[in-house]
Phi, psi and omega in degrees: 000132176239149180247141181275141178268163175290333180269195179281347181280158177235132176264123177265117190256358175254149179299320181297316179296319180293316178298315179301316179300312180295326176295318178300322182280353179084007183293329185283357175284344178271118187296322179295315181293322178297318180295318177301311183298313180297319179293322178293319176299316178300317178299313182299315180293318181297316184270357185053049186264044190288334182264019186251051186297325180296312181294313180299315180297320181296315179298313180298319179300311181298315182292322178295322176298320182295336178260013171101003177276162176242073183286164175242126177267122183247138177227130181192182176265135174237156182251132174277112184293338180287325184248340185079358181278152179256149177212158178285142180210153173225153182200162182250000000 
């Protein structure tokens, strides 16, 4: 499931959607980045840390920078199409 943002960006809120997006962009071809991403997903699932997008994005951003990527950390409002309500979200 993906939620539309008020801006031109799209926040992908499911792991499957996020993985698919990163695969399309070629990010999963880098073994270090793939390992960081998979370990972070495992931590989130183990700790049930599902509502911590700001923290997760910050950690992913820092670790991606450390292995040589130039990620962009995005923070914005996204809209839940089921309820029409807006909420703060962040993503890399």
